[in-house]
C-alpha positions in Angstrom: 102.8 127.7 -124.8 104.0 128.8 -121.7 102.2 128.0 -118.4 101.8 131.0 -115.6 101.5 129.9 -111.9 99.9 132.7 -110.0 98.8 133.1 -106.0 95.3 132.3 -107.8 96.7 128.9 -108.8 97.5 127.8 -105.2 94.8 129.4 -103.6 93.0 126.8 -106.0 95.1 123.7 -104.7 93.6 125.2 -100.9 90.2 125.2 -102.2 90.8 121.7 -103.7 92.4 120.1 -100.3 89.3 121.6 -98.5 87.1 120.1 -100.9 88.8 116.5 -100.5 89.0 116.7 -96.8 85.3 117.3 -96.9 84.6 114.5 -99.0 86.4 112.8 -96.7 84.4 114.3 -93.7 81.2 113.0 -95.5 82.5 109.1 -96.1 83.0 109.3 -92.2 79.9 110.6 -91.4 78.7 107.9 -93.7 80.8 105.1 -91.5 82.9 104.9 -94.3 86.7 104.9 -93.8 88.7 107.3 -96.1 91.5 108.1 -94.6 93.3 108.3 -97.9 92.2 111.1 -98.7 94.0 112.6 -95.9 97.2 112.2 -97.5 95.7 113.8 -100.7 95.3 116.7 -98.5 98.3 116.8 -96.9 100.2 116.5 -100.1 97.7 119.6 -101.8 98.4 121.9 -98.8 101.8 121.4 -98.3 102.5 122.3 -102.3 100.3 125.3 -102.4 102.2 126.8 -99.2 105.5 125.4 -100.5 104.6 127.7 -104.0 103.6 130.2 -102.2 107.0 130.6 -100.3 108.6 130.6 -103.6 106.9 133.0 -105.5 109.0 135.0 -107.2 108.5 139.1 -106.2 106.8 138.5 -103.1 108.5 140.2 -99.9 110.9 138.2 -97.8 108.7 138.5 -94.9 105.8 137.1 -96.6 108.2 134.0 -97.8 109.7 133.1 -94.7 105.9 133.1 -93.0 104.8 130.5 -95.7 108.0 128.7 -95.1 107.3 128.3 -91.4 103.8 127.1 -92.0 105.4 124.4 -94.6 107.7 123.2 -91.6 104.4 123.0 -89.0 102.7 120.9 -91.8 105.7 118.5 -91.9 105.8 118.5 -88.7 102.1 117.2 -88.0 103.1 114.4 -90.3 106.3 113.5 -88.6 104.2 113.6 -84.9 101.1 112.0 -86.7 100.5 109.6 -84.0 100.3 111.8 -81.1 99.3 115.2 -79.4 102.0 117.0 -80.6 101.3 116.0 -84.6 97.1 117.2 -83.9 98.2 120.6 -82.4 100.7 121.2 -85.4 98.0 119.9 -87.8 95.7 122.4 -86.1 97.8 125.7 -86.7 98.5 125.3 -90.4 95.5 126.9 -91.7 95.1 129.4 -89.0 99.3 130.7 -89.7 98.3 130.6 -93.1 95.2 132.6 -93.3 97.3 135.1 -90.6 99.6 135.7 -93.6 97.2 137.1 -95.6 97.0 140.7 -95.5 93.2 140.6 -96.3 90.3 141.9 -94.1 87.9 139.5 -95.8 89.9 136.8 -94.8 87.6 134.2 -92.3 90.6 133.7 -90.2 88.8 133.7 -86.8 85.6 131.2 -88.2 88.9 129.1 -89.3 90.6 129.3 -85.7 87.6 129.1 -83.6 86.7 125.7 -85.8 90.2 124.2 -85.1 90.1 124.7 -81.4 86.4 122.8 -81.5 87.8 120.0 -83.8 91.1 119.9 -81.8 89.2 119.9 -78.3 86.4 117.5 -79.2 89.6 115.2 -80.7 91.7 115.4 -78.0 88.7 114.4 -75.5 87.9 111.4 -77.9 91.0 110.0 -78.5 93.1 110.8 -75.4 90.3 111.1 -72.5 88.9 108.2 -73.4 85.3 109.9 -74.2 84.1 107.8 -77.2 80.8 109.1 -76.6 81.8 112.2 -78.1 82.9 110.3 -81.5 79.9 111.6 -83.4 80.5 115.1 -82.4 84.4 115.0 -83.0 83.0 114.2 -86.6 80.6 117.0 -87.0 83.3 119.5 -85.9 85.7 118.2 -88.7 82.7 119.1 -91.1 82.3 122.4 -89.3 86.2 122.9 -89.8 86.0 121.4 -93.5 83.4 124.0 -94.1 85.4 126.7 -92.9 88.8 125.7 -94.7 86.6 125.5 -97.8 84.9 128.9 -97.2 88.4 130.4 -96.6 90.1 128.8 -99.9 87.2 130.1 -101.9 87.8 133.8 -100.3 91.1 133.7 -101.1 91.0 132.7 -104.4 87.9 135.1 -105.4 90.1 137.8 -103.7 93.2 137.4 -105.9 90.6 137.0 -109.1 89.5 140.6 -107.7 92.9 141.8 -107.8 94.3 140.6 -111.3 
C-alpha cells in the first residue's frame, strides 16, 4: 500500500492546527492553562507549510513563498518572548493564505482577526492594560474561528478540484 499525500492532506493539517488552537482558546476562556497545545499548533502548521513547500510539481515561485512562510513561522518561535515573535506569529496565516490562488479564500477575515488580536495582545502585554485580558482572549477565539474557516475553505476547495 502506497500512501499518497496531496495538498488536501496538508490543508487538513492546517484545519487540525486551527481546531487545536480553538481548544486551547476555550480552555483559556474557562480559566485553565493549556499553553502546551500551542506547541502542537506550531508543529502542525510547520509540517503543513514545509510539505506544501516540498510538493512535487508545484511552481518554483509557490515553493519559494511557502519556504518564506516557514521561515517566518520559525522566527516567531525564536523571538517567542518579545514583540518580534508576536509580529512574526501574526504574519504566518495571512501570508499562507496570500499564496493561494483562491478567490474564496477568507484572507481578509483572517488578516483582520490577526490585527485585532495583535493590537489587544500588545496593549495587554506591553502597555500594561491588564483589564483588556478578557477581550484579548475573545479576539484570540475570533482568530481561531477565522483560521478554522480558512483551513476548511482550503480543504473543501481542494476537494472540488480533485
